[in-house]
N, C-alpha and C positions, 0 to 999 in steps of 0.2 A: 504493499500499499504506499502511496505517496507520502513523504514525510510531513508535507504541509497539511494534509487531511489528518494524519495522525496527531499533529500538534493541535489542531482545532479540536479533535475529539477529547484529547487529554485536557485541554484547557477548560472545555465544557464540563467534564467530569470534576475537576478540581474546583471550579467556580460553583458548581451545584452542590457539592458535598462538604465543602470545608467548614461551613457554619450551620449546616443541618446536623442534627444529632444522629448521623448514619455512619460516620467515619470516612474521611476523605482518603486516609492512608489505605484502608482496605479496598475502596473503590478504585484508586489508582492502581494498586497492585493487581486487582482483577482485570482491569482494563489493559494493563501492560502484558499480562499473560495472554489474553485473548488477541491482542494485536501482534503477538509473537516478538515482542521487544526483548533484546538481550539485556537483562538487568545488571550484568557485570560490565556493560559498556560504560566507560567514564562519562561520555556525553549525556546519556539518558539519566544516569544518576544525578548529574548536575542540573539537568533539565527539570527533573521532578521536584528538586528543591526550590528552584528559581521561580517557577510559576506559582508557587505558594505565595510569593512576594506580591503577585497581582491581586490575590484574594485579600491580603493584609492591607494593601493600599485602598481597596474598596471599602473595607471596614472602617479605616481611618477617615475616609471621606464622609461616610455616613454619620459617624459620631463626632465629627469635628466640632460642630456647635455645642453638643453636650460636653465634651472634654473642655472646651474653652469656658463654659459656664462653671464647670467644677473648679478650674483654675481661678476664675473670678470670685467665687464664694468661699475659697479656702482661707481659713479653716473652719469658719462658723457654719457654713452650709447655707442653703437657700432660705431656710426657716430660722436661722441663727440659733440652732439648737444642737450643732455638732461641735466637736473639738478636733484638735490635731490627731487624736487617736482613733476616731471613728468617722472621719470625713470620707466620702467615696473614693477620692484619690488615694488616701492612705490605706483604705481597705483593699483597693485593687492591687497595690504594691505588696501589701501583706500576704494576699492570696498568691500573688506571683512568686514571692520568696519561698512560701510554704510548698510551692510546686517545684521550683527550680533546684533548691538544695537536695531534696531526696532524689529527683530525677538525675541530677549530675552524679550523685553517689552510686546510682544504679545503672550507670552508662553501659557497663559490660552486659548486664542482664537485659537491657533494652535492645542492645545490638544483636543478641541471640535470637530475639523474637521478631525483628524488624521485617524479615522476609517470609515469615511462616504463614502460609494460608490457613493452616490448621488452628493456630492461635487466633488469627483474625476471625475465622468462622465461629469459634467458641465465644469470643469476645462480643461479636455481633449478636449471637443468640442469647447469651446470658444477659448482656446489656439491654437487649430488647425486652426481655421478661422483667428485669428490674425497673426499667423505665415505665412500662405499662403499669406495674404494681404500685409504684410511687405516685405516678400521675392520677391514677384511680383513687388512691388513699388520700392524697392531698386535697382532692376536691370535696371531701366529706365534711370539712369544716372551713371556717373562714381563716385565711392566712393572717398572721399577725405582722408580717412585713410586706406591705403592698408596693413599696418603692425602694429603690437602691439607697435613697437618702435616710431610710429607717433601719439600715442594716447595722449589726453589731460586729465588734472585732472577732468574737467567737465564731460567728457565721462565716466570716472571711476566712479564717484559719481553717475551719472545716472544709469549705469549698476548695481551697487551694490544696489541701492534703488529698482529697478525693480526686483531684484532677491528675495526681500522680499516676493513677490507674491507667489513664489513657496513654501515658508515656511507656509504662512497663508492658501493657498488653495492647499492641496495635489492633485496631478494630473496636476499641471501647468507645472512642470519640471524645474529644475535649468537651464539646457541646453536651453530650449526653451526661458525662460524669458531673459537670458543673451544675447543669439544670436540675438533674435528680438530687444532687446534694443540697442545693438550695431549697428545693421543695420539702425535703426531709426536715429542714430546720425552720419550717414555717414561712417560706417566701412565696409569694404569688407566682404564677406562670410568667407574666410580663417581667417582674422584678428579677426572677431567677434567670430569664433569658438575657435581659439587659446586662446583668452583672456577668454572665457567661461571656457575652461579647466584649465587655470592657476588660475582663482579666485575660481574654485571649490575645489582646493587642500586644502587651509586653511579652506574653508567654510565646506567641508564635514568632515575634521578632527575634527574641533571644534564641529559640529553638532552631529556627531557620538559619539565623546568622551562625550559630555554632555548627550546624550540620554542614553549612557550605564552607566554613573555614576548615573544619576536619576533613572534608572531602577534597578541597583544592590544595591545601597547604601541607607539603610534606612533613613538616615538624609536628603536625597535629594528626597524622594519620599514617597507617602502615598497611602493607599488603593490599587487599582487595579494596579497602576503603579510600585509598589514595588516588588522586587524578593528577599526576605530575609526570611529565608536562602534558597539558591539554591544549592542543592547537585548534583554535576556533576559525573556521572558514566563514566566508560570506553566507553560504547556505546554512550553516549551523546557527548563525546570529539571526537570520530570518525566521528560521523554525522556532528558536527560543522567543523571539519577539511576538510571533503569532500566539504561542501558548500563554505568554504573559498577559497580552491584551485581551485575549478571549476569556481567561481566568478572571481578570479584573472586571470586565463588562458583565459576565454571568453572576459573579459573587455580588455585584452591586445590586442587581435585580433581586437576587435571592435574599439578601439581608433585609431589604425594604419589605419584600413580600412576607417573610417569615415573621418580621416584627408585627405585621398587621394580622397575620394568621393566628398567632398565639393569643391575641386579645379576644378572639372569638371561638377558637377551637383549642383542643388539647394536643398532647403529644402522642396519643395512642396510635394514629395512623403510622407515625414514624417508627414506633416500637414494633408494630406488626410487620412492617417492611424489614426491619432489622432481622427479625426471627425468620422470616422467609428466606432472606439472602444468606443468613448463617446456616440454615439447614441445607440450601442448595450448595453452599460452598463446602460443607462437610462431605456431601454426596459427590460432588464433582471436583473437589480440591485437588485430588491426586492426578486427575486427567489434565486440569489446568496447569498444575506444576510441571507436568511432563511435556506440555505444549511449548 
């Protein structure tokens, strides 16, 4: 298949799945297997990392106004009832640190699971069941945290620690782990989703930056993970640019749509989808891996 078409398809997959609670990592891995891409090829390793930056840029664009408002009201908050310890900006960074430190310490474990379709299948399946159960349970009563501005330090720490699961077990999904974690501690669906998006900004920037550095810089990678030297041709730059732009445009639409969807509907359809894909992957995983 033409590299340009492949890049468009992968850009669509990344943009569609990065912020939905269905795992972009698993969907990219499945797509690469279906498209018969060589996952040991240094170019495609780098490509998969870079197109995530397009999705991150889309999220930053959507939340620019919200982030500016947070900086403007720091540390008292919009209603002047916050402190430096529980302002949304502080809570976002607390959650990020609670994710980053354990994830960094577990780097070797994460590396072992990164390409495993079996791990992704079980993560999709179990995560779907958990998400369905939590979403159904949380709707039985009124949430006591309706807005991000009402969050506590303890909630942020809990969400950050739960997000580590998505790093250790590819297929879990950052969005799923943070949304479900937020609902468990009494956050409304919109509040849990908004904080999931907010904490994903520093998390994704750090994770993508670290992966790119580890992959491209010989001092930070050895063996199969190293891409040194990597010679970029004009064709390679065009393919990469296509994937980046498509990922950005699609993610921009998905984030806006998802924010509106959650205000009227729950997360059950995504949970059901995860369960179906997880089961199919368990059944067909060996065949896909062999392809």
